[in-house]
C-alpha positions in Angstrom: -18.2 8.8 12.7 -20.6 6.3 11.1 -21.3 3.3 13.2 -22.6 0.0 11.7 -24.5 -1.1 14.8 -25.1 1.9 17.1 -27.0 -0.3 19.6 -23.7 -2.0 20.5 -22.4 1.3 21.9 -22.8 2.3 25.5 -23.6 0.1 28.5 -25.4 -3.3 27.9 -29.0 -3.6 28.9 -29.8 -5.8 31.8 -33.3 -7.1 31.0 -33.9 -10.8 31.0 -35.6 -12.6 28.1 -38.8 -14.5 29.0 -37.9 -18.2 29.5 -39.8 -19.3 26.4 -37.9 -16.9 24.1 -34.6 -17.8 25.7 -35.2 -21.5 25.2 -36.1 -20.9 21.6 -32.8 -19.1 21.0 -30.8 -21.8 22.7 -32.5 -24.6 20.7 -31.9 -22.6 17.5 -28.2 -22.4 18.3 -28.0 -26.1 19.1 -29.9 -26.9 15.8 -27.7 -24.8 13.6 -24.2 -25.8 15.0 -22.8 -29.3 15.0 -19.4 -28.7 16.7 -18.7 -28.0 20.3 -15.7 -28.0 22.7 -16.1 -30.4 25.5 -14.2 -29.6 28.7 -13.4 -32.4 31.1 -11.0 -32.8 34.1 -9.0 -35.9 34.8 -5.8 -37.0 36.6 -3.7 -35.1 34.1 -5.7 -31.9 34.4 -8.1 -30.1 32.2 -8.9 -31.3 28.6 -10.8 -29.4 26.0 -11.8 -31.5 23.0 -13.6 -30.4 19.9 -16.3 -32.9 19.1 -19.2 -33.2 16.7 -22.4 -32.9 18.7 -26.1 -33.5 18.3 -28.9 -32.5 20.6 -32.2 -33.8 21.8 -34.0 -30.9 23.6 -31.5 -29.5 26.1 -29.3 -32.7 26.1 -26.1 -32.7 24.1 -25.0 -36.0 22.6 -21.8 -37.1 21.0 -20.1 -40.4 20.1 -16.7 -41.4 21.5 -14.4 -44.4 21.1 -14.0 -46.4 24.2 -10.8 -45.7 26.1 -10.3 -42.1 24.8 -8.9 -39.5 27.2 -12.3 -37.7 27.3 -14.1 -40.9 28.4 -11.5 -41.7 31.0 -11.9 -38.1 32.4 -15.7 -38.5 32.4 -15.4 -41.8 34.3 -13.2 -40.0 36.9 -15.5 -36.9 37.1 -18.7 -36.7 35.0 -19.1 -32.9 35.5 -18.4 -31.3 32.2 -18.7 -27.9 30.4 -19.5 -27.6 26.7 -19.0 -24.6 24.5 -21.2 -24.3 21.4 -20.8 -21.2 19.3 -21.7 -19.8 15.9 -19.0 -18.4 13.6 -17.9 -14.9 14.7 -17.9 -12.1 12.1 -18.0 -9.2 14.5 -19.5 -8.2 17.9 -23.0 -8.2 16.5 -22.8 -11.8 15.4 -21.4 -13.1 18.8 -23.7 -16.0 19.7 -22.9 -19.0 21.8 -23.6 -21.1 24.9 -21.8 -22.6 27.8 -23.6 -25.7 28.9 -22.9 -27.4 32.3 -24.0 -30.8 33.3 -23.0 -34.4 34.2 -22.1 -36.7 31.3 -23.5 -40.2 31.1 -21.9 -42.8 28.9 -24.4 -45.1 27.3 -23.9 -48.3 25.4 -26.6 -50.2 23.4 -27.3 -52.3 26.5 -28.4 -49.2 28.4 -32.2 -48.6 28.5 -31.7 -44.9 27.6 -29.5 -45.6 24.5 -32.5 -46.1 22.2 -34.0 -42.8 23.2 -30.9 -40.8 22.2 -29.5 -42.9 19.3 -31.9 -41.5 16.6 -30.6 -38.0 17.2 -27.1 -39.1 16.0 -26.6 -38.5 12.3 -24.0 -41.2 11.6 -25.1 -41.9 8.0 -22.9 -39.2 6.3 -19.8 -40.5 8.2 -20.5 -44.0 7.0 -21.0 -42.9 3.4 -17.7 -40.9 3.5 -15.9 -44.0 4.8 -17.5 -46.4 2.3 -19.2 -48.3 5.1 -22.5 -50.2 4.8 -25.5 -48.2 5.9 -27.1 -51.5 7.1 -24.4 -51.7 9.7 -24.7 -48.7 12.0 -22.0 -48.0 14.5 -23.2 -48.8 18.0 -20.3 -47.5 20.1 -20.7 -45.5 23.3 -22.8 -42.4 23.3 -22.1 -39.6 25.7 -25.3 -37.7 26.8 -25.1 -34.4 28.8 -28.4 -33.2 30.0 -28.0 -29.4 30.6 -28.3 -28.4 34.2 -27.6 -24.8 33.4 -26.7 -22.7 30.3 -25.1 -19.3 30.0 -26.3 -18.0 26.6 -24.6 -15.1 24.9 -26.0 -13.2 22.0 -25.1 -9.5 21.4 -27.9 -9.0 18.9 -30.3 -9.1 22.0 -29.0 -5.7 22.9 -30.9 -4.3 19.9 -34.2 -5.2 21.6 -33.1 -4.0 25.0 -32.1 -7.3 26.5 -28.8 -8.3 28.2 -26.4 -10.0 25.9 -25.8 -12.7 28.5 -28.8 -14.7 29.6 -29.0 -17.6 32.1 -31.1 -20.8 31.9 -31.5 -23.5 34.5 -33.2 -26.9 34.2 -36.3 -26.6 36.3 -36.0 -30.2 37.4 -32.7 -29.7 39.2 
């Protein structure tokens, strides 16, 4: 039988990518995908919310309206998990990341707000809603610095690397 991707057959390799190459692949994923699923836990249980995301290095950023269930859950427990993934065509295209960290909600009054705000591409939303580009939204930002990332890419098997790789922030 002809196999499209013979390197997918058999057991997965176990080799680890060098950190620099792993970081490059993770940043490529974050730079090419703008949707994620945010998982929080609150008094009513688990909540998985699709959100538009941005990144600055290994920190994920998204906007949120005050009082939403996800912000209430983050206030109760800032530990979150975020899934970012590329469209799946088949096993060979499987590529995504599980990002774990503690969410921080920033308002324009917070000193760190100005450092993260430029990464948010709000202009297209304003144009779509016929809003003035001279009046940017300055609602809360949620910033999640990655503490650890589980990165999956089956194409790595082709070069003899494990399809699941693990990254940890060296500062934590």
